[in-house]
C-alpha positions, 0 to 999 in steps of 0.5 A: 491519492485517497484510498477511498473506493466504493467497496473497500473504504471507511469513507471519503475525505470531506471537501469541507474539513470543518464538518469532520468531527475531529477537525478542530482537534486535528488542525494542530496535529495536521500542522505538526505532521506536515512539519514532521514530513518536511523534517524527514525530507530535509534530514535525509537530504542533508544526509545525502549532501553530507555523504556525496558533496562534502564527504562527511557523513552525518551519523545522527541523521538516520536516528533523527529521521527515525524519531520523526518517522515513528511520530509521523506514522502514528499522527498520520494514522490518527489523521487517516482515521479522522479523514476516513482513509483507513482501508476497510472492506465494506462490500458485505456491510452494504449487503445488510438491510439499512436498519442493521448497517448502523448497528454493525458500524457502531459495533465495529467502532467499539471493537476498534476502541476496545483494541486501543483501550487494551493496548494503551497500558502496554504502549505506555509501559513500552515507552517507559521501558525504552527510557533505559535504552540510549540511542547510539548517535544522539545519546538520548533515551529511546522513549523520545522515539517510541512515545509516538505510539501511546500518543497516537493510540490515545488520539485515535481512541479519542477520535473514535469515540468522537466519531461514534457519538456524533455519527451513531445513536446511543442505542447502537453504541450501547449495543455495539459495546455490549456485543464486544464486551460479551465476546471478550467475557466469553473468550476470557471464560473459555481461556483455559480451553483456548490454551489447551487447543494450541494452534486450533485457537490460533486459527480461530483468532487469526482467521475467524476473528479477522474475517468477522472484523473484515465483514463488519467493516473494521479497518484491516490494520485493526483486524490484524491487531484485534486477532493478534491481541485476542490470541495473546490475551486469551490463548497464550502466556505471552504478554501484550507488551511484546506485541507493541515491540513487534509493531514498533519493529514493523513501523521503524525500519530505516528502509521504510523511510522511502515509503512516505517520500515516494508517496509525496513524490506521487502527490508532486507528480499529480499537482505539477502535471509531470505525468500528463506531460508523459502521457501527451508525449506518448500519445503524439508518438504512437497514438495514430496506430490501431490500438494506439491509445491502448498502447499509450495507456499501458505504456504511460502506466509503466513509465508513470509508475516509475515516478510515483510508486503508487497505483492510485496516483498512476491511474488518477494521472493517466485516465483523465488524460486519455479516456476522452480520446479513447472514447472518441475512437470508439473504445468502450468504457468497460474496456478502458477500465479493464486496461486501466486496472490491469495496467496498474497491476502490471506496473506495480513492479516498476521501480520505485514500487512501494510494494517492493520496498516494503517486501525488501524490508520484510523479507530481507531482500536487496531492494536494488535486486527487486528493482532490477527484476521488477522492471523486466517482469513488468516488461513481460506483463506489458507485452502480454497486455499489449498483445491482447489489446491489439487483438481486441482492437482489430475492428477499431475505427481509425477514421480521421486519425492522423500521425502527429507531425514531427514538430509536434512530437518534438515539442511534446518531447521537450516538455516531457523530457524532464519528467521522463528522465526521473524514473530512469534516475530512480531506477538506475541509481538504486539498481547500480548501488550508487544510492539507496532507495531512501536517498534516491526518493529524497533526491527525486522529491527535490528534483520534482519540486524544482522541475515543477516550479521551473517548467510545469507552473510550480506549486503554491505553499498551500498546495505543498502543505496539503500534500504533506498532510495527505502524505502523512495520512496515507503513510500512517495508514500504510504503516499501521497495517504494516505494524499490526500485520508483522505482529500477527505474522510473528504470532503465527511464526511463534506458534510453529505454523510456518513449520506446519506449512513447510511440512505440508508443502514438502509432502505435496506431489510435484515438489517445488512446482506444487509449492509455486502453484500453491503460493500463486493461489494463496496470494491471488486470494489474499490479494483480493481480500486483504489488498497488497501490502497486508497480504505480503507483510503477513505471509512473507515471513512464513512463505519465503523460508519455505521457498528457500528450502525448495531452492527458489531464488528469493527475487524470483519467488518475490516476483511470483507472489507480487504479481499474483497479489496484484492480479488478485487486487484487480480481480472482481468482485472483491479486489480493491483495485478494480473498484478504484479503477471504476471510481477514477474512470467513472464507470459502474463496476457492473459494466466493467465486470465482464470486460476485465476477465480477458485481461486478468487471464492475460496477466495470469498467462504472464505470471505463468511465464514468469514462474516457469522461466526464472531468468525473466526475474533473475537474468538481469541480476 
């Protein structure tokens, strides 16, 4: 479940946690984060029980969970920083000569430190001002909730400096600090010119600065934060304090409470072997036909995604179980990687998709509608990929392949049935309106733990603790991106860029069709460069109002941009998902590069069908 990839990471988690520079400092933080994660699950479960069992809703549950959530997000961000799990682009960094890489990395660390130092006074001021706002149910000052922001920023600053001085030479650190300081001094000197330039300065800070940060290996969350901070500080009269409020708003939505819980569910899926049980059953059912193992691979990704909600978990569950048999049948590893990567892209709209949950929160779209639509959209993409897999397997050798006996299929079904039921419980409960995504995610975690303990060998307390910490780290990395991206989107909106894009779109020949084509291209590119969630969070506040002005149904447009983003995510040479699939399948990216393009093209064909025929997306609503 790590975000680590070969060309899109800070690094990998060390097996020996003691070698991490901040390990001694972070142990109590990890324990506290694990306790917060457990508290969120228990609180939400208590809310579900009070609502559905004893018919006495506990009105304070969401507030208490929200307090735990913001602290979890900030402590998780610090843990992710210590574990090197914040998402960043290292492709360009690796192209530099070895002697320059250390200097550029040190400069990136100093840029991150500068962002945290500049933001700290505003975060403490924000926490102080929130003391005068009392929560509705618990009747306590809101400072108890938002204090997690300055605490998290302070911890991240300490960790950054610790990593810098233990991992880089003093000369590189001094050079990096000098470069960052010189840039800040230059921006301050020309601040009057930036103020007069208006939107041109916005483009400079939010495109050029972010691009430079990405190329230098600064994590995406910090790139967004640096771009927005520089714009507010040097090219506007808006106080930095406002940016903290936008970040708080981006990380505090009650809907987002389901994100860490579904991440935890993915960990449970990995640890208990529930996903492998599904894969084994599908293999016994359809593995004997030509292209059968490709069908099993794609179908497994479709079903398993309905449990974990995470592409990483999906691929890590399916690949080890299927790749050995696929190799035995003569499937070439590059072809397998192509199917794994594009299959994960296809499955990202299958509920419970974390991407759809976040998009629903950001764009104000019903998550139940997104879940219902995402299921049918994924079926269309699944059929397109299966058709291509069958065509490419027309010469596959079936020597020695036999249909599994009915007794074996029945045994596999019995083992897999409890796991197979889970995605339908999640999907059906949310789509029918019986329960919210947050409530269902909590029930699913309890169900997964119980079934795992009874039927799949159980999970030790030590493993549960590791999963809670891992969930905190991954959730913190996601939510920090969400907070900084939403603050950046707010700055863009306030500058009137949304209206400029709308006017430009309205002037395009072809009207709505040109707008859809432009949206596809934008999200394909952003999916490659920024990864899924940042691209959606950044552009949704701008693009969805324009789509509405063209009369596009929000769910239909959501499916178009999510699928386009996922295709970009898997498209080499930059797409993170492609490298992630190569890492999981242990295949060199150069080998898989050529094999993936036919499958990317197949997904684009499916995307065109989804765009042309709206009923695919909204016919089930």
